[in-house]
N, C-alpha and C positions, 0 to 999 in steps of 0.2 A: 504220589507215585512219580517215579522218574526213570528215565532210561540211563542205565549204567553200562560203561564199557570196561572190558578186561583185555589185556594184551598178554600174548604167550608166544615164546620163541620156540621154534621147532625146526631143526635141521638148518639153522642159520637164517630162517625167515621169521618175520613177526606177523602174528595173526591177531585179529581183533574179534572178540566175541561180546555179545550184548545180553543183558538181562534187565528185567523190570524189578526195581527195588522200591522199598517203602521205608521212609525214615520214621524213627520213633525215639522217645526219651525213656531212659531207664537208669536209675541210680545217678540222676543228674548228668547223664551223658547222652549224647546223640548217637544212636545206633542205626544200623540198616538191616533190613530183612529182605532176602531175595524171594520174590514171589514167583517169577517165571524165568527160565533160561531160554533165550531165543537163538543162540548160536550166532553165526556170522550174518551180516546184513549188507545189502548194497547201499550206497549213499542215499538213493531215493527212498528205500525202505526205512532207513534210519530217520530221515526227515519226516516221513509220513507218521511214524510212530511218535516222534517228539511232538508233532502238531496235535495228534490225537490225545496224548497225555496232557498237553497244555489246556485243552478244553476242560479237563477235570479240576483244574486249579482255581478257576474263578468263574462266577456267573457272567462276567463281562466278556468271557472268551467263548467263541463259537466258530464253527466251520462254515465257510461260505466260498463260493467261487467269485471270480472277478465280476461275472455277469450278474451275480446276486446283489451287488452293491448298487444302490440307487442314489444319485445326487439330485436332491429334490429342489433346492433353492440356495441362494446365496445373498449376503448383505454386506455392504461396506462396514468395516470395523475399525481398523487401526488408525486411519486418518482422523476419524471422529473421536475415538478414545484419546488420541493425542491432544486434540483441541480441548477436549473436556478436562484433561490434566492441566493444560495451561490456564483454562478458565478458573478452575477451583484451586489448584495447588500453587500456581504462579501468582494469580491476581486475587483469588478469594472473592470473585464477583457475585457468587450466589448469595453472599451475606448482605449484599446491597438491596436485594429485592425482597418485598414483603412476603410473609408466610401466607398460605392460602386463606386462613381464617381472618387475615387482616384486610383482605380485598373483596371478600364476598360475605355478605350478611345472611344470605338465604341458605346456602349450602356449601359444603366443602368443594373446592375446585378439583376437577379430575386431573388437571395438569397445572402445577404451580407456575406463576409468572416467570420465575427464574429459569425454568426448563423451556418455556416458550422462547424467551430471549436467547437462551443457549442454542436452540435448534435453528432459529433464524440467523444467528451470528455464524454458526457452523456452515449453514447453507450458503451464506454470503462468501465465506472463505473458499468453499469447495465447489459450489455450483450456483453462482449468482444468476438470478432470474426473478420472475414475478413470485408473489406469495402463493399463487395457484400452483406454480411449478415446485415451490417449496414443499407443498403437501405431497405431491407425487414423489419428490426426491426423498422425503422422509420414509416412504414405504420401501425404498431400496437400501435403507441403512439399518444398523443395529442400535439406533438411538433409544428404542424402547428398552433394550437390555441395559445399555450403559447408564441411562437416566432412571431406570426402574419405573417406567410409566406404561400405561395402556395406550398404545398408539392409535387406537380407534377414536380417541377423543381429540386428536390433533387434526384440525380442519381449518378452512378459511375463516369461518365464523369465530372460532377460538382465537385465531391470529389477530383479527381486527379488534376484538374485545380487549386483548392483552396489549395491543399497541398503545392504547390510551393509558394503561397502567405503567407501561415502560416509560412513556413520556413523563409521567408524574414522578418517576424516580431519577430523572436526568440530573438534577442538581446534586442529589445524593451520590450518584455515580461519579460526577466530576469531583466532588469533595473526597470521595474514597480514593480516586486515582491520584489526586494532588497529594493527599496525606501519605499514601503508599509510596509514591515516588520520592517524596521528601524524606521519608523514613529510610528508604533504601540507600539513597545517595543525595544528600542535601546539596552537594556541589552541583549536581545536574539541574537543580532548580534555580541556580544563580543567574543563568542566561536562558531566557525563554524567547521563542520565535513565534511571530504572529503574521498571518497572511489572510487574504481574501481570495475567493475564487467564485466561479459561478457554474451552475449546471441547469438542468431542466428536467421536468417529468412529463410523461405522456399520460393522456387520459383526461379526466375532468378538470375543470377550473378549480384552483385553490387560491384563497385570498393572500397566501404567502407569496404567490408568484405574480410577476408583472411581465408584460411583453417587453422584449429587449434583445439586444445583440449580445450573444455569449462570446467568450474569448476563443472558443475552439469550434463551436458548432453553428455559427451564424445566428441569424435572427430566430428567436423562439417565442411562441405565445406564452409559454409557462416557464419563464426564466426565474431562477431563484439564486440568491447570493448567500454564500457560505463563509463563515469565519472559523478559524481553527488556531488553537494555541498548543504548542508542543514544547517539551523541555529540550535540553541540549543533547539528549540521547535519541530524540525523535518520538518520544512517547506522548500521545495526546492526553490532555487533561481538561480542556474546555473547548466547547464548540457551539455554534449557533447558526440558525437560518435567520437572516436579518430582515426585519420588517421595515418598510418605508425606506429602502436603500436609495441613496441618490448618487454618491460617489465614494470611491475608496478613501479619499482624504477625510470625509466627514464622519467616518465610522470609528476612528481610532480613539478619540477622547471619551466617548460614551462607554465603549467597551473597556477601556483602561480603568475607568471609575468603577465599573461593575466587578472587574477582577479583583481590584483592591478590596472591595467590600466582601465579595464572595469568599475569597481565600485568606482574608486578613494578611495580605501580602507584606512581607518584609521588603527590604531594599532588593530590587532585582534589576538586571539589565535586559531590556526588551530590544529585540532586533526585528526590524520590519523593512519592507521593500520601499524603494524610493517613490513608488506611486502613491504612498500615503504621507509624503512629506509636505507639510505646509508650515508657515511660521506660527500659526495658531496652534497646530498640533504639538510642535516642539515646545512652545511656551507652556502649554498645558502640562506636558510631561515634566518640564523643568520646575514648574511650581508644585508638582506632586512630591510627596515625601517617600513615595514607593518606587519611583522609576528613574533609572538611568536609561539612555537609549543609544543605539548604534544603528545608523541608517546611511543612505547615500543621497546625494543631490541629483536632480534631473540634469541632463546635459546642458540645458540652456541656463542653469544656475551657476555652473562651475566657473565661467569666466568672470563673474562678479565677485568671487571670493578674493580678498586681498592676499597676494602672494602666490596665486595660481600660476600666473605668468605663462600662459599657453603658447606665446610666441616662440618660446625656446624649443618647441617641438616642430616648427615649421619645416625644418630640413630633414625630418625623419622619413625614412623609406623602409621598405621591407628588408633592405640590406644593412640597416643601422645596427651597429655592434653594441655589445654590452658596455664597453668603455665609453662610447659616445653617450649612451643613456646615463651612465653614472656621472659623466662630466656635466650634466645638466642639473646636478644637485640631488639626484635620486639615490636611494639606498636599495641594494638588492634584497628581495624577499625570497624568491625562488628562481628557477631557471627562466621564467618568462615574465615575472612580476617585480616591479620596483616601486618605491614610495618615497614621499617627502612629508614629514610632519610639519605642517605649516604653522601649527600652534593655535592658541586661543584668540578669538577676535574680541571686539568690544562688547559683544552680546554674550560672552563667556561660552561660546561654542567652539569646539576644537575641530579642525579640519585636517584631513590626511589625503593628499593627492596620490593617486595610484595610477601607474602606467603598466599595461600588460601588452607585450609584443604579439602574442597570439590573437588577442582581441583586436589589436591594431590592424593586423593583416586581414582578419576576418571582416572587419568593418569596411576597410578599403575595398576589398574584393566584392562584398555584397553591394556597396553603393555603386561601384562601377558597373556591376552586372545589371542593377536596376536601371541605371541611366541608359545603358545600351538597350535594354528591353523597352524602356519608354520611347527612345529614339525610333526603334523599329515600329512601335505602335503609331507614333506620329507620322512616320514615313508611309505607313499603310493608309492612314487617314488622309495624308496629302494626296496619295494616288487616287483614293476614292473621290476626293473633292474635284480633282482635275478630270475625272472621268464620270462625273455626275450625270445621271439620266434625267434629273429634274433640278429646278433651281433650289438653292440653299439660302437659309436665313442666317444672319450673323449670330444672334443670341443662342439659338439651339446648337449651332456649330461650336461656339465657344464653350457652352455647357458640357458638350460631349467631350471636347478636348480636355477641359478642366477635370472632368471625371476620370479620364485616363491617368492624368498626372497625380490626381489625389489618391487613386487606388494604389498606385505604386509609390506614393509618398515622395514624389519628385517635383512638387510645385516649387520648392526652394532651390532646385538645381537646374531646372530647364525653364526657358521662357519661349514665347512664340508670338507670331504676328499673322493676321489674316489680311490678304490683299484681294480686293474684288477683281474677278476675271470673268470674261464672257466666253462661253463655250458653244460651238456650233453643234447642234444635235441632229437627229434624223429630220429629213425634209427641211434642212437648213433652219431648224428652230433655234431660238436663242435661249441658252440656259445660263443663269447667273449663279456663279459659284465663287470659290476662293482658292487662292494659292497660299498654302501654309508654309511658312518659314519658321525655323526654330533654332535655338542656340543654347549652349551651356552657360550658366551663370558662374563664370570663372571665379569671381571674388567669393561668392557664397560657398562654392565647393572648397576653395582654399581655407575658408573659415572652418568648415566642417572637418577638414583634414587635421586642423589643430587639436580637435577633440578626439580623434581616432585613438582608441586604446586607452583613453583616459577616463577615470571615474573618481568621484570624490566622496570620501566618508565624512559624515558630520556626526558629532557626539557631544554630550554634555559631561563626558568623563575627562577630567583634567588630571594633572599630576598631583593635585592637592586635595582631591575629593575625599570625603569620609563616608564609610569606613575605608581604611587603607587597602583592604583586600580587593577593592574595586578599581584601584589605580592601574588600569591596563595601559599597555603601550601600543604603538601603531601596528605592530605585527599581530597582536591579539585582536585588534579591531578588524583587520583584514580577514583573519581566520574566522571570527565570529560572523562577519557579514557573509562570507562564503558559505558558512555552515547553515545559513538560512535555507539552503536547499533541503534541509531536513523537513521543513514544513511544506516545501514544494513537492518533495517526494511523497509526503503523506497525502497531499491533495491528489496527486496523480493516481495513487492507489485507491483512495476513497472514491474518487470520481469514476473509477472503473466499475464501482458498485452502484452508481447513483443515477441510473435511468429509472425513473419512477413509473414503471410499467403497470403495476397492479391497478385494476379498474377502480377499486374502492379506496385507494390511498390518495385522498384529496382533501380531507379535513386537516386543519392545522396540526392537531395532535398526532395524526397518523404520519404526516410528512416529516414532522420533527422527530418522531420515534424512529422512522426509517433512517434518518440521518444518524441517529444515535446507534442503531444496529450497525450501520456502515463503519462508524468510528470504532466500535467494539471489535469488528472484524479486522480492521487495520491494526488495532492494539495487539491482537494475537499474532498477526503476521509480522509486525515490527519486532515483536518479542523473539520470533524465530530468526529473523534477519540479523538482529544484533548479536544473537548467540553464535550464529554462523560466522559473523565478522570476527568475534573474539576467538573462536575455536573452529576453524574451517574443517569440513569433512570432504575428503577427496571425492570428486565426482558429483558433489551435491552443493551447488553454489547459490541456490536461491530457495525462497520459501515455496515457490511453485514446484520445484523439484522435490522438496520434502513431502508436500502433499501427494504428489504423483507417486513417489516411492512407497509411502505408507498405504496408499489406497489399494495396492496390490495384495495386501494381507486382509483377506475377507473371512467372514464366517460362513460356513457351508452347512446345510442340513443334509444328513446322510441317513439312509435306512437300509435294511437288508431284506430283500424279497423273501417272503414266506416265513418271516419271524416278526416278533414284536420289538426287535432291536432297532432303535433310531436315536439320533442325537445331533448336536451342533458342534462343529469343530472349527478351530482356527487353522487357516493355511499356514504352514511353517514359515517363520520369519527368515528373511535373508540376512546376510552380513551387513548390507547397506542399511536395512531397517533397524537392525540391532545397534548399529553405530549411532543412529539418530536417537533411539530410545535411551542409550547410555548417556549421550550428551545432555539430554534434558531430564535425566534421573527418573525415567518412567518405564524401566524394564518390567516392572510389575504388571504392566498391561498385557503381557503375553504369558504370564505365569499361570500355572494350572489353578492355584488357589483363588486368584482373582477372577479368572474366567468362570470357575464354578460358582463364585459368589454372585455373578450376574446372569447365571442360567445358561452358561455355555458348557455343554457336556452331554452325558447320556440322559435321555428322557424316557 
């Protein structure tokens, strides 16, 4: 049945009359039968009758007031469904983990290892914290719907049991990522970036950790050293927590041999930081059939390279012009960078000297600032010595002054002398102290000035290496070394996840598995970041903004008071959310057919 309107003109005016009609088929034609004539209706009466008739059309339709609708609960949906899409559709990671019957001989697992790994990875992306908080977070999400699991079985005990299984799959995960990246873009695996960093975990002692000074957090009892290998697009494919770490320099050769064996590496170019440069390391890579390398020398090594000729920079100031720089034999690379290809030395290593004006200004400014800071500290120390309330000994005083200079790294630029003086104290007591005099080491500062803005690339890639595709030029060396910030960015993101807070994450397997979860989290995030770089979305410039935007689309449970009607519905998606889904080809996540397939709808 439906409400039908009829219009009639009378004395120049148009009148509308209504009736209730019923449609039916006869002789293969759609016909109408008038059931009731209602006459004219007010707009309110018309709407009320239409609403009443709508109820008769479907069992899903009913009459309720606004107050009858009850919003019972809500769960995060779209941000998690999006990450699940990346995990399975983009990377196929679920295939890496064993099926439940392969890891449990006694009974079938309630939750497969792949789903535990998913949940922990998604939590690291969206709500990093302890594994105890991961259990709480799980209850606020629609993971049970998306993954098709019974959420009551996800608990801390389950997490810690599965961490061991996850760690057992690490080599398989690395192989999967390496092969996937190579298949997608073989060119992206021609240059790989390696770096080391450190972090720490809180809680119990772990044999993987050693007391030591971290690069960012000072001395920690439970310091761990991390290694990471990424391709030229920033995607990680090998990582490790290092046992028996001694120094950055000593880790490179062993890891290089492992990668060669693990991935059956063809010829690749490895880019790494100058902190790992030693003659032994370079010789090891040169003798390998798998590696070319691009790295940089430490500052104190540059002057020893034939052809460096740092004296040519002694007249450079912050006002030095481009023409002056080029007149010293350098070639322009960009607005602030210039280079000279010095060529191959007698050890078959090629050197490229690089000068950067922005770096020049920065290093000059920082050094002068630190010198002034050190002088102020020495002046304060001088005043304290001349106003001493008790006698001072020479060695403790020198130790304290040396510590000031060492902390500011100014030992090479400032020197001092202590002269014994006698001070008259209270009641005419004699106090033995010192007068501190200090001065700049002018020659040492001038030598340092020669290196300001200068760095030196060293590589075993010459103009005659084979295969020919590896014959890079100076500008490609510079770009590749600068691009090592890919791995530095990765560490920055990964380490934001790497506070090992959970009480029970202290066994080797659990700590290593936690690092793997952090890497997988970064893998999903860099996937989003790279896509946004290729195809920017206005107003959404970062992976964090993507997660935040998608998070607002939740699943809500709704019921109607006094009826048996209830169900779960998705908050309508915004244009911003739709643009993200379109970019990643996952519009289906908000379509009715998919939502119904995971239990979102009327119950």
